All heavy atoms as TSV, in Angstrom:
chain	resi	resn	atom	element	x	y	z
A	1	MET	N	N	84.111	65.220	116.202
A	1	MET	CA	C	83.572	64.072	116.894
A	1	MET	C	C	82.909	63.141	115.894
A	1	MET	O	O	82.013	62.385	116.253
A	1	MET	CB	C	82.582	64.534	117.972
A	1	MET	CG	C	83.165	65.490	118.972
A	1	MET	SD	S	83.439	64.948	120.655
A	1	MET	CE	C	82.098	63.971	121.078
A	2	SER	N	N	83.381	63.137	114.667
A	2	SER	CA	C	82.795	62.290	113.635
A	2	SER	C	C	83.281	60.847	113.769
A	2	SER	O	O	84.457	60.592	114.048
A	2	SER	CB	C	83.157	62.807	112.237
A	2	SER	OG	O	82.718	61.933	111.250
A	3	THR	N	N	82.380	59.921	113.492
A	3	THR	CA	C	82.723	58.495	113.472
A	3	THR	C	C	82.923	58.022	112.042
A	3	THR	O	O	83.154	56.845	111.798
A	3	THR	CB	C	81.645	57.645	114.155
A	3	THR	OG1	O	80.394	57.896	113.494
A	3	THR	CG2	C	81.509	58.013	115.628
A	4	LEU	N	N	82.849	58.933	111.090
A	4	LEU	CA	C	83.062	58.606	109.675
A	4	LEU	C	C	84.548	58.455	109.382
A	4	LEU	O	O	85.383	58.920	110.179
A	4	LEU	CB	C	82.428	59.685	108.790
A	4	LEU	CG	C	80.926	59.864	108.939
A	4	LEU	CD1	C	80.454	61.087	108.151
A	4	LEU	CD2	C	80.195	58.621	108.525
A	5	PRO	N	N	84.941	57.842	108.259
A	5	PRO	CA	C	86.368	57.644	107.952
A	5	PRO	C	C	87.155	58.971	108.059
A	5	PRO	O	O	86.719	59.998	107.531
A	5	PRO	CB	C	86.347	57.152	106.515
A	5	PRO	CG	C	85.028	56.460	106.375
A	5	PRO	CD	C	84.080	57.277	107.217
A	6	GLY	N	N	88.252	58.919	108.788
A	6	GLY	CA	C	89.096	60.088	109.010
A	6	GLY	C	C	88.641	60.965	110.154
A	6	GLY	O	O	89.318	61.895	110.542
A	7	GLY	N	N	87.483	60.676	110.735
A	7	GLY	CA	C	86.969	61.491	111.839
A	7	GLY	C	C	87.664	61.203	113.147
A	7	GLY	O	O	88.291	60.167	113.341
A	8	GLY	N	N	87.510	62.118	114.061
A	8	GLY	CA	C	88.170	62.001	115.345
A	8	GLY	C	C	87.761	60.802	116.187
A	8	GLY	O	O	88.551	60.300	116.971
A	9	LEU	N	N	86.547	60.319	116.019
A	9	LEU	CA	C	86.075	59.175	116.781
A	9	LEU	C	C	85.914	57.944	115.886
A	9	LEU	O	O	85.216	56.998	116.253
A	9	LEU	CB	C	84.738	59.505	117.467
A	9	LEU	CG	C	84.788	60.589	118.512
A	9	LEU	CD1	C	83.408	60.821	119.124
A	9	LEU	CD2	C	85.797	60.268	119.595
A	10	SER	N	N	86.565	57.963	114.750
A	10	SER	CA	C	86.474	56.844	113.821
A	10	SER	C	C	87.584	55.796	114.085
A	10	SER	O	O	88.713	56.147	114.342
A	10	SER	CB	C	86.631	57.344	112.372
A	10	SER	OG	O	86.682	56.265	111.466
A	11	THR	N	N	87.182	54.516	113.993
A	11	THR	CA	C	88.159	53.432	114.119
A	11	THR	C	C	88.595	52.983	112.721
A	11	THR	O	O	89.384	52.047	112.564
A	11	THR	CB	C	87.572	52.230	114.868
A	11	THR	OG1	O	86.393	51.799	114.202
A	11	THR	CG2	C	87.269	52.585	116.310
A	12	LEU	N	N	88.119	53.667	111.696
A	12	LEU	CA	C	88.466	53.342	110.312
A	12	LEU	C	C	89.814	53.986	109.948
A	12	LEU	O	O	90.297	54.852	110.671
A	12	LEU	CB	C	87.355	53.835	109.388
A	12	LEU	CG	C	85.978	53.212	109.677
A	12	LEU	CD1	C	84.894	53.921	108.844
A	12	LEU	CD2	C	85.987	51.740	109.374
A	13	PRO	N	N	90.426	53.582	108.842
A	13	PRO	CA	C	91.740	54.119	108.472
A	13	PRO	C	C	91.788	55.657	108.511
A	13	PRO	O	O	90.892	56.328	108.011
A	13	PRO	CB	C	91.946	53.611	107.030
A	13	PRO	CG	C	91.155	52.341	106.998
A	13	PRO	CD	C	89.942	52.626	107.842
A	14	GLY	N	N	92.835	56.173	109.163
A	14	GLY	CA	C	93.011	57.612	109.300
A	14	GLY	C	C	92.200	58.249	110.403
A	14	GLY	O	O	92.373	59.426	110.680
A	15	GLY	N	N	91.373	57.477	111.050
A	15	GLY	CA	C	90.540	58.026	112.117
A	15	GLY	C	C	91.300	58.192	113.420
A	15	GLY	O	O	92.335	57.563	113.652
A	16	GLY	N	N	90.784	59.017	114.272
A	16	GLY	CA	C	91.409	59.292	115.548
A	16	GLY	C	C	91.539	58.087	116.465
A	16	GLY	O	O	92.422	58.004	117.296
A	17	LEU	N	N	90.619	57.107	116.337
A	17	LEU	CA	C	90.654	55.905	117.164
A	17	LEU	C	C	91.168	54.682	116.415
A	17	LEU	O	O	91.034	53.568	116.888
A	17	LEU	CB	C	89.247	55.625	117.727
A	17	LEU	CG	C	88.666	56.716	118.603
A	17	LEU	CD1	C	87.266	56.322	119.071
A	17	LEU	CD2	C	89.557	57.007	119.786
A	18	SER	N	N	91.743	54.924	115.267
A	18	SER	CA	C	92.245	53.811	114.453
A	18	SER	C	C	93.654	53.401	114.864
A	18	SER	O	O	94.505	54.224	115.138
A	18	SER	CB	C	92.283	54.227	112.963
A	18	SER	OG	O	92.872	53.216	112.193
A	19	THR	N	N	93.865	52.086	114.905
A	19	THR	CA	C	95.209	51.547	115.162
A	19	THR	C	C	95.942	51.229	113.857
A	19	THR	O	O	97.072	50.739	113.879
A	19	THR	CB	C	95.141	50.288	116.038
A	19	THR	OG1	O	94.324	49.327	115.384
A	19	THR	CG2	C	94.558	50.605	117.408
A	20	LEU	N	N	95.293	51.517	112.747
A	20	LEU	CA	C	95.873	51.266	111.417
A	20	LEU	C	C	96.874	52.412	111.094
A	20	LEU	O	O	96.832	53.466	111.723
A	20	LEU	CB	C	94.777	51.184	110.383
A	20	LEU	CG	C	93.740	50.085	110.606
A	20	LEU	CD1	C	92.574	50.251	109.632
A	20	LEU	CD2	C	94.390	48.738	110.473
A	21	PRO	N	N	97.755	52.208	110.087
A	21	PRO	CA	C	98.722	53.243	109.750
A	21	PRO	C	C	98.064	54.614	109.539
A	21	PRO	O	O	97.051	54.705	108.865
A	21	PRO	CB	C	99.341	52.727	108.455
A	21	PRO	CG	C	99.222	51.237	108.564
A	21	PRO	CD	C	97.889	51.012	109.249
A	22	GLY	N	N	98.611	55.615	110.178
A	22	GLY	CA	C	98.088	56.957	110.081
A	22	GLY	C	C	96.975	57.292	111.049
A	22	GLY	O	O	96.540	58.414	111.173
A	23	GLY	N	N	96.535	56.298	111.786
A	23	GLY	CA	C	95.448	56.529	112.740
A	23	GLY	C	C	95.948	57.115	114.055
A	23	GLY	O	O	97.149	57.037	114.368
A	24	GLY	N	N	95.074	57.692	114.784
A	24	GLY	CA	C	95.426	58.339	116.035
A	24	GLY	C	C	96.000	57.420	117.094
A	24	GLY	O	O	96.774	57.828	117.933
A	25	LEU	N	N	95.601	56.133	117.063
A	25	LEU	CA	C	96.093	55.171	118.059
A	25	LEU	C	C	97.139	54.217	117.468
A	25	LEU	O	O	97.474	53.209	118.073
A	25	LEU	CB	C	94.932	54.371	118.650
A	25	LEU	CG	C	93.884	55.207	119.409
A	25	LEU	CD1	C	92.815	54.275	119.965
A	25	LEU	CD2	C	94.529	56.011	120.502
A	26	SER	N	N	97.680	54.575	116.341
A	26	SER	CA	C	98.698	53.746	115.688
A	26	SER	C	C	100.065	54.129	116.226
A	26	SER	O	O	100.402	55.291	116.384
A	26	SER	CB	C	98.680	53.947	114.186
A	26	SER	OG	O	99.784	53.292	113.589
A	27	SER	N	N	100.884	53.111	116.486
A	27	SER	CA	C	102.277	53.364	116.929
A	27	SER	C	C	103.226	53.281	115.731
A	27	SER	O	O	104.436	53.357	115.920
A	27	SER	CB	C	102.673	52.376	118.019
A	27	SER	OG	O	102.570	51.040	117.528
A	28	LEU	N	N	102.680	53.159	114.529
A	28	LEU	CA	C	103.487	53.118	113.300
A	28	LEU	C	C	103.809	54.554	112.865
A	28	LEU	O	O	103.147	55.489	113.285
A	28	LEU	CB	C	102.715	52.385	112.204
A	28	LEU	CG	C	102.375	50.939	112.507
A	28	LEU	CD1	C	101.436	50.387	111.437
A	28	LEU	CD2	C	103.633	50.092	112.568
A	29	PRO	N	N	104.833	54.761	112.011
A	29	PRO	CA	C	105.135	56.120	111.533
A	29	PRO	C	C	103.881	56.812	110.983
A	29	PRO	O	O	103.117	56.217	110.244
A	29	PRO	CB	C	106.155	55.893	110.441
A	29	PRO	CG	C	106.836	54.613	110.843
A	29	PRO	CD	C	105.753	53.776	111.449
A	30	GLY	N	N	103.692	58.054	111.412
A	30	GLY	CA	C	102.528	58.805	111.002
A	30	GLY	C	C	101.338	58.652	111.913
A	30	GLY	O	O	100.362	59.388	111.793
A	31	GLY	N	N	101.409	57.727	112.833
A	31	GLY	CA	C	100.318	57.502	113.766
A	31	GLY	C	C	100.446	58.370	115.014
A	31	GLY	O	O	101.514	58.890	115.319
A	32	GLY	N	N	99.355	58.535	115.696
A	32	GLY	CA	C	99.334	59.388	116.868
A	32	GLY	C	C	100.186	58.923	118.038
A	32	GLY	O	O	100.603	59.742	118.841
A	33	LEU	N	N	100.444	57.618	118.130
A	33	LEU	CA	C	101.268	57.107	119.245
A	33	LEU	C	C	102.686	56.762	118.829
A	33	LEU	O	O	103.435	56.186	119.590
A	33	LEU	CB	C	100.570	55.875	119.884
A	33	LEU	CG	C	99.210	56.135	120.490
A	33	LEU	CD1	C	98.645	54.833	121.062
A	33	LEU	CD2	C	99.268	57.184	121.574
A	34	TYR	N	N	103.056	57.153	117.590
A	34	TYR	CA	C	104.422	56.910	117.118
A	34	TYR	C	C	105.352	57.865	117.842
A	34	TYR	O	O	105.094	59.075	117.967
A	34	TYR	CB	C	104.486	57.159	115.615
A	34	TYR	CG	C	105.848	56.928	115.014
A	34	TYR	CD1	C	106.436	55.689	115.016
A	34	TYR	CD2	C	106.548	57.974	114.433
A	34	TYR	CE1	C	107.672	55.460	114.453
A	34	TYR	CE2	C	107.795	57.756	113.856
A	34	TYR	CZ	C	108.351	56.520	113.884
A	34	TYR	OH	O	109.581	56.284	113.317
A	35	ASP	N	N	106.451	57.332	118.392
A	35	ASP	CA	C	107.362	58.172	119.150
A	35	ASP	C	C	108.739	58.362	118.481
A	35	ASP	O	O	109.670	58.841	119.117
A	35	ASP	CB	C	107.537	57.640	120.564
A	35	ASP	CG	C	108.104	56.241	120.627
A	35	ASP	OD1	O	108.446	55.687	119.573
A	35	ASP	OD2	O	108.252	55.694	121.734
A	36	GLY	N	N	108.836	58.045	117.200
A	36	GLY	CA	C	110.078	58.231	116.496
A	36	GLY	C	C	110.020	59.456	115.583
A	36	GLY	O	O	109.024	60.164	115.494
A	37	ALA	N	N	111.137	59.706	114.907
A	37	ALA	CA	C	111.208	60.820	113.970
A	37	ALA	C	C	110.261	60.528	112.776
A	37	ALA	O	O	110.128	59.391	112.348
A	37	ALA	CB	C	112.635	60.985	113.461
A	38	ASP	N	N	109.622	61.564	112.289
A	38	ASP	CA	C	108.677	61.386	111.201
A	38	ASP	C	C	108.615	62.686	110.371
A	38	ASP	O	O	108.347	63.743	110.927
A	38	ASP	CB	C	107.298	61.076	111.763
A	38	ASP	CG	C	106.293	60.615	110.734
A	38	ASP	OD1	O	106.526	60.819	109.525
A	38	ASP	OD2	O	105.285	60.041	111.141
A	39	PRO	N	N	108.860	62.617	109.062
A	39	PRO	CA	C	108.825	63.800	108.246
A	39	PRO	C	C	107.433	64.369	108.090
A	39	PRO	O	O	107.240	65.531	107.733
A	39	PRO	CB	C	109.377	63.360	106.900
A	39	PRO	CG	C	109.090	61.898	106.846
A	39	PRO	CD	C	109.197	61.408	108.288
A	40	ASN	N	N	106.403	63.558	108.348
A	40	ASN	CA	C	105.027	64.017	108.236
A	40	ASN	C	C	104.285	63.662	109.516
A	40	ASN	O	O	103.458	62.737	109.538
A	40	ASN	CB	C	104.360	63.383	106.996
A	40	ASN	CG	C	102.975	63.914	106.764
A	40	ASN	OD1	O	102.652	65.011	107.172
A	40	ASN	ND2	N	102.148	63.134	106.096
A	41	PRO	N	N	104.547	64.361	110.625
A	41	PRO	CA	C	104.013	63.941	111.921
A	41	PRO	C	C	102.512	64.095	112.035
A	41	PRO	O	O	101.914	64.949	111.369
A	41	PRO	CB	C	104.715	64.890	112.903
A	41	PRO	CG	C	105.033	66.087	112.105
A	41	PRO	CD	C	105.318	65.596	110.720
A	42	TYR	N	N	101.927	63.249	112.838
A	42	TYR	CA	C	100.497	63.318	113.154
A	42	TYR	C	C	100.233	64.623	113.881
A	42	TYR	O	O	100.980	65.019	114.759
A	42	TYR	CB	C	100.114	62.119	114.024
A	42	TYR	CG	C	98.720	62.137	114.545
A	42	TYR	CD1	C	97.656	61.717	113.757
A	42	TYR	CD2	C	98.446	62.559	115.845
A	42	TYR	CE1	C	96.366	61.722	114.248
A	42	TYR	CE2	C	97.166	62.537	116.337
A	42	TYR	CZ	C	96.132	62.131	115.523
A	42	TYR	OH	O	94.849	62.128	116.009
A	43	ARG	N	N	99.154	65.298	113.533
A	43	ARG	CA	C	98.775	66.523	114.202
A	43	ARG	C	C	97.310	66.402	114.641
A	43	ARG	O	O	96.497	65.805	113.968
A	43	ARG	CB	C	98.939	67.715	113.287
A	43	ARG	CG	C	100.384	67.875	112.821
A	43	ARG	CD	C	100.557	69.208	112.157
A	43	ARG	NE	N	101.843	69.327	111.538
A	43	ARG	CZ	C	102.993	69.581	112.148
A	43	ARG	NH1	N	103.003	69.727	113.438
A	43	ARG	NH2	N	104.110	69.692	111.498
A	44	SER	N	N	97.031	67.029	115.783
A	44	SER	CA	C	95.675	66.963	116.295
A	44	SER	C	C	95.312	68.250	117.019
A	44	SER	O	O	96.197	68.921	117.544
A	44	SER	CB	C	95.586	65.782	117.282
A	44	SER	OG	O	94.329	65.786	117.897
A	45	ASN	N	N	94.064	68.568	117.045
A	45	ASN	CA	C	93.626	69.749	117.800
A	45	ASN	C	C	92.737	69.372	118.985
A	45	ASN	O	O	92.031	70.203	119.506
A	45	ASN	CB	C	92.893	70.732	116.878
A	45	ASN	CG	C	91.626	70.169	116.324
A	45	ASN	OD1	O	91.326	68.984	116.471
A	45	ASN	ND2	N	90.847	71.016	115.687
A	46	GLN	N	N	92.812	68.107	119.377
A	46	GLN	CA	C	92.002	67.697	120.521
A	46	GLN	C	C	92.679	68.078	121.818
A	46	GLN	O	O	93.906	68.225	121.863
A	46	GLN	CB	C	91.715	66.210	120.469
A	46	GLN	CG	C	92.899	65.327	120.773
A	46	GLN	CD	C	92.597	63.854	120.539
A	46	GLN	OE1	O	91.734	63.513	119.744
A	46	GLN	NE2	N	93.290	63.015	121.216
A	47	PRO	N	N	91.913	68.240	122.881
A	47	PRO	CA	C	92.480	68.616	124.158
A	47	PRO	C	C	93.316	67.464	124.754
A	47	PRO	O	O	93.231	66.325	124.270
A	47	PRO	CB	C	91.250	68.894	125.029
A	47	PRO	CG	C	90.152	68.134	124.385
A	47	PRO	CD	C	90.458	68.081	122.939
A	48	PRO	N	N	94.082	67.760	125.800
A	48	PRO	CA	C	94.835	66.688	126.475
A	48	PRO	C	C	93.915	65.561	126.929
A	48	PRO	O	O	92.770	65.803	127.304
A	48	PRO	CB	C	95.472	67.404	127.673
A	48	PRO	CG	C	95.439	68.853	127.340
A	48	PRO	CD	C	94.247	69.053	126.443
A	49	MET	N	N	94.424	64.343	126.897
A	49	MET	CA	C	93.608	63.182	127.255
A	49	MET	C	C	93.029	63.295	128.662
A	49	MET	O	O	91.936	62.817	128.917
A	49	MET	CB	C	94.446	61.884	127.142
A	49	MET	CG	C	94.729	61.480	125.724
A	49	MET	SD	S	93.225	61.042	124.829
A	49	MET	CE	C	93.364	62.136	123.457
A	50	THR	N	N	93.745	63.936	129.569
A	50	THR	CA	C	93.246	64.083	130.957
A	50	THR	C	C	91.974	64.915	131.029
A	50	THR	O	O	91.241	64.863	132.011
A	50	THR	CB	C	94.330	64.657	131.864
A	50	THR	OG1	O	94.783	65.906	131.314
A	50	THR	CG2	C	95.490	63.707	132.050
A	51	HIS	N	N	91.707	65.709	129.975
A	51	HIS	CA	C	90.472	66.474	129.890
A	51	HIS	C	C	89.460	65.836	128.920
A	51	HIS	O	O	88.272	65.868	129.168
A	51	HIS	CB	C	90.767	67.923	129.435
A	51	HIS	CG	C	91.591	68.675	130.379
A	51	HIS	ND1	N	91.073	69.309	131.517
A	51	HIS	CD2	C	92.924	68.920	130.419
A	51	HIS	CE1	C	92.048	69.883	132.165
A	51	HIS	NE2	N	93.169	69.669	131.539
A	52	PHE	N	N	89.995	65.279	127.839
A	52	PHE	CA	C	89.160	64.736	126.786
A	52	PHE	C	C	88.414	63.464	127.220
A	52	PHE	O	O	87.202	63.323	126.962
A	52	PHE	CB	C	90.020	64.438	125.548
A	52	PHE	CG	C	89.224	64.143	124.302
A	52	PHE	CD1	C	88.175	64.922	123.897
A	52	PHE	CD2	C	89.564	63.052	123.525
A	52	PHE	CE1	C	87.463	64.649	122.739
A	52	PHE	CE2	C	88.886	62.749	122.348
A	52	PHE	CZ	C	87.817	63.574	121.960
A	53	ILE	N	N	89.101	62.562	127.919
A	53	ILE	CA	C	88.464	61.297	128.354
A	53	ILE	C	C	87.305	61.578	129.305
A	53	ILE	O	O	86.216	61.029	129.086
A	53	ILE	CB	C	89.506	60.326	128.910
A	53	ILE	CG1	C	90.434	59.861	127.774
A	53	ILE	CG2	C	88.846	59.148	129.587
A	53	ILE	CD1	C	91.634	59.066	128.227
A	54	PRO	N	N	87.472	62.403	130.338
A	54	PRO	CA	C	86.312	62.698	131.187
A	54	PRO	C	C	85.167	63.363	130.415
A	54	PRO	O	O	83.999	63.112	130.678
A	54	PRO	CB	C	86.884	63.626	132.259
A	54	PRO	CG	C	88.325	63.235	132.342
A	54	PRO	CD	C	88.722	62.940	130.921
A	55	TYR	N	N	85.501	64.216	129.438
A	55	TYR	CA	C	84.468	64.850	128.614
A	55	TYR	C	C	83.690	63.785	127.848
A	55	TYR	O	O	82.452	63.842	127.786
A	55	TYR	CB	C	85.099	65.855	127.651
A	55	TYR	CG	C	84.108	66.411	126.668
A	55	TYR	CD1	C	83.212	67.395	127.036
A	55	TYR	CD2	C	84.048	65.911	125.373
A	55	TYR	CE1	C	82.273	67.881	126.151
A	55	TYR	CE2	C	83.117	66.400	124.456
A	55	TYR	CZ	C	82.240	67.395	124.859
A	55	TYR	OH	O	81.316	67.843	123.965
A	56	LEU	N	N	84.392	62.823	127.251
A	56	LEU	CA	C	83.726	61.745	126.513
A	56	LEU	C	C	82.805	60.967	127.443
A	56	LEU	O	O	81.693	60.616	127.054
A	56	LEU	CB	C	84.741	60.822	125.848
A	56	LEU	CG	C	85.539	61.430	124.696
A	56	LEU	CD1	C	86.657	60.496	124.281
A	56	LEU	CD2	C	84.635	61.738	123.513
A	57	ARG	N	N	83.243	60.685	128.656
A	57	ARG	CA	C	82.400	59.975	129.615
A	57	ARG	C	C	81.138	60.799	129.948
A	57	ARG	O	O	80.047	60.275	130.029
A	57	ARG	CB	C	83.182	59.663	130.899
A	57	ARG	CG	C	84.268	58.632	130.682
A	57	ARG	CD	C	84.769	58.018	131.972
A	57	ARG	NE	N	85.932	57.202	131.755
A	57	ARG	CZ	C	85.962	56.021	131.150
A	57	ARG	NH1	N	84.812	55.510	130.661
A	57	ARG	NH2	N	87.063	55.345	130.992
A	58	HIS	N	N	81.342	62.112	130.105
A	58	HIS	CA	C	80.201	63.000	130.381
A	58	HIS	C	C	79.176	62.965	129.245
A	58	HIS	O	O	77.979	63.097	129.480
A	58	HIS	CB	C	80.719	64.420	130.608
A	58	HIS	CG	C	79.634	65.401	130.903
A	58	HIS	ND1	N	78.960	65.449	132.119
A	58	HIS	CD2	C	79.091	66.390	130.147
A	58	HIS	CE1	C	78.070	66.416	132.067
A	58	HIS	NE2	N	78.109	66.987	130.883
A	59	GLN	N	N	79.659	62.782	128.022
A	59	GLN	CA	C	78.789	62.716	126.850
A	59	GLN	C	C	78.175	61.333	126.657
A	59	GLN	O	O	77.435	61.106	125.704
A	59	GLN	CB	C	79.562	63.099	125.584
A	59	GLN	CG	C	80.062	64.538	125.586
A	59	GLN	CD	C	78.915	65.545	125.666
A	59	GLN	OE1	O	77.935	65.412	124.956
A	59	GLN	NE2	N	79.059	66.520	126.535
A	60	GLY	N	N	78.530	60.372	127.524
A	60	GLY	CA	C	77.994	59.031	127.449
A	60	GLY	C	C	78.745	58.123	126.493
A	60	GLY	O	O	78.278	57.040	126.119
A	61	LEU	N	N	79.949	58.532	126.077
A	61	LEU	CA	C	80.768	57.750	125.134
A	61	LEU	C	C	81.796	56.931	125.897
A	61	LEU	O	O	83.013	57.021	125.647
A	61	LEU	CB	C	81.419	58.681	124.108
A	61	LEU	CG	C	80.438	59.469	123.235
A	61	LEU	CD1	C	81.131	60.548	122.458
A	61	LEU	CD2	C	79.685	58.526	122.318
A	62	ASN	N	N	81.351	56.117	126.817
A	62	ASN	CA	C	82.267	55.355	127.677
A	62	ASN	C	C	83.123	54.360	126.912
A	62	ASN	O	O	84.269	54.151	127.283
A	62	ASN	CB	C	81.491	54.646	128.786
A	62	ASN	CG	C	80.943	55.631	129.789
A	62	ASN	OD1	O	81.656	56.480	130.265
A	62	ASN	ND2	N	79.648	55.535	130.069
A	63	ASP	N	N	82.582	53.749	125.844
A	63	ASP	CA	C	83.392	52.792	125.078
A	63	ASP	C	C	84.564	53.486	124.415
A	63	ASP	O	O	85.680	52.969	124.415
A	63	ASP	CB	C	82.525	52.065	124.069
A	63	ASP	CG	C	81.774	52.984	123.130
A	63	ASP	OD1	O	81.496	54.140	123.495
A	63	ASP	OD2	O	81.442	52.519	122.027
A	64	VAL	N	N	84.353	54.686	123.909
A	64	VAL	CA	C	85.437	55.452	123.294
A	64	VAL	C	C	86.414	55.914	124.365
A	64	VAL	O	O	87.654	55.822	124.203
A	64	VAL	CB	C	84.866	56.686	122.529
A	64	VAL	CG1	C	85.971	57.590	122.051
A	64	VAL	CG2	C	83.982	56.216	121.391
A	65	ALA	N	N	85.911	56.381	125.497
A	65	ALA	CA	C	86.761	56.818	126.610
A	65	ALA	C	C	87.630	55.669	127.101
A	65	ALA	O	O	88.810	55.841	127.363
A	65	ALA	CB	C	85.896	57.370	127.725
A	66	ASP	N	N	87.057	54.459	127.206
A	66	ASP	CA	C	87.806	53.286	127.654
A	66	ASP	C	C	88.943	52.968	126.664
A	66	ASP	O	O	90.062	52.684	127.082
A	66	ASP	CB	C	86.901	52.058	127.785
A	66	ASP	CG	C	85.918	52.170	128.942
A	66	ASP	OD1	O	86.118	52.998	129.840
A	66	ASP	OD2	O	84.931	51.400	128.921
A	67	LEU	N	N	88.634	53.022	125.390
A	67	LEU	CA	C	89.629	52.747	124.366
A	67	LEU	C	C	90.794	53.739	124.449
A	67	LEU	O	O	91.959	53.341	124.422
A	67	LEU	CB	C	88.962	52.797	122.966
A	67	LEU	CG	C	89.859	52.556	121.763
A	67	LEU	CD1	C	90.421	51.146	121.805
A	67	LEU	CD2	C	89.069	52.778	120.488
A	68	LEU	N	N	90.480	55.003	124.569
A	68	LEU	CA	C	91.534	56.018	124.653
A	68	LEU	C	C	92.349	55.879	125.952
A	68	LEU	O	O	93.573	56.006	125.943
A	68	LEU	CB	C	90.923	57.416	124.566
A	68	LEU	CG	C	90.479	57.836	123.172
A	68	LEU	CD1	C	89.704	59.159	123.255
A	68	LEU	CD2	C	91.651	57.964	122.252
A	69	ALA	N	N	91.669	55.627	127.052
A	69	ALA	CA	C	92.348	55.474	128.340
A	69	ALA	C	C	93.347	54.314	128.286
A	69	ALA	O	O	94.488	54.438	128.724
A	69	ALA	CB	C	91.339	55.310	129.446
A	70	ARG	N	N	92.922	53.184	127.715
A	70	ARG	CA	C	93.805	52.032	127.578
A	70	ARG	C	C	94.986	52.354	126.692
A	70	ARG	O	O	96.144	52.056	127.005
A	70	ARG	CB	C	93.064	50.828	127.023
A	70	ARG	CG	C	92.273	50.053	128.051
A	70	ARG	CD	C	91.790	48.677	127.500
A	70	ARG	NE	N	91.128	48.780	126.212
A	70	ARG	CZ	C	89.838	49.001	126.038
A	70	ARG	NH1	N	89.042	49.207	127.074
A	70	ARG	NH2	N	89.304	49.049	124.830
A	71	ALA	N	N	94.729	53.007	125.573
A	71	ALA	CA	C	95.785	53.292	124.606
A	71	ALA	C	C	96.844	54.250	125.199
A	71	ALA	O	O	98.024	54.152	124.857
A	71	ALA	CB	C	95.208	53.914	123.345
A	72	HIS	N	N	96.407	55.134	126.093
A	72	HIS	CA	C	97.322	56.093	126.675
A	72	HIS	C	C	97.809	55.711	128.069
A	72	HIS	O	O	98.541	56.456	128.704
A	72	HIS	CB	C	96.670	57.477	126.702
A	72	HIS	CG	C	96.527	58.093	125.342
A	72	HIS	ND1	N	97.534	58.770	124.721
A	72	HIS	CD2	C	95.498	58.088	124.493
A	72	HIS	CE1	C	97.124	59.172	123.549
A	72	HIS	NE2	N	95.890	58.766	123.368
A	73	GLY	N	N	97.386	54.525	128.527
A	73	GLY	CA	C	97.825	54.063	129.843
A	73	GLY	C	C	97.312	54.900	130.976
A	73	GLY	O	O	97.999	55.102	131.965
A	74	LEU	N	N	96.085	55.410	130.816
A	74	LEU	CA	C	95.506	56.285	131.845
A	74	LEU	C	C	94.338	55.577	132.560
A	74	LEU	O	O	93.613	54.810	131.927
A	74	LEU	CB	C	94.972	57.551	131.184
A	74	LEU	CG	C	96.005	58.441	130.489
A	74	LEU	CD1	C	95.328	59.549	129.731
A	74	LEU	CD2	C	96.982	59.016	131.498
A	75	ASN	N	N	94.200	55.839	133.815
A	75	ASN	CA	C	93.131	55.264	134.618
A	75	ASN	C	C	92.098	56.359	134.857
A	75	ASN	O	O	92.003	56.908	135.946
A	75	ASN	CB	C	93.673	54.691	135.921
A	75	ASN	CG	C	92.596	53.957	136.718
A	75	ASN	OD1	O	91.581	53.566	136.157
A	75	ASN	ND2	N	92.835	53.808	138.002
A	76	LEU	N	N	91.362	56.719	133.781
A	76	LEU	CA	C	90.373	57.794	133.891
A	76	LEU	C	C	88.987	57.274	133.594
A	76	LEU	O	O	88.778	56.520	132.739
A	76	LEU	CB	C	90.714	58.923	132.900
A	76	LEU	CG	C	92.047	59.624	133.124
A	76	LEU	CD1	C	92.331	60.601	131.997
A	76	LEU	CD2	C	92.015	60.357	134.445
C-alpha cells in the first residue's frame, strides 16, 4: 500500500496507479491494463478489484478507489 515510486498506490512511474509505461493502469505493453501479448507481463498480488476497491473505501482511500473503479469500468 505504498505511495512511493513503484508502490501499489503510487501514481509515479512503475506504480500500481500509474498510467505511465509499466504502471498498473497503463494500457501500453508491460502495463496492468495491456491486453496484448507481452514477453514480460505485468504481475500483481493484489486481490480482485471487486474486493480491493471496497477495501480501499473502508480504509478511507476514496480517491484511490475512484481512480481504480474508473480504470476498470466498475461502479463500486
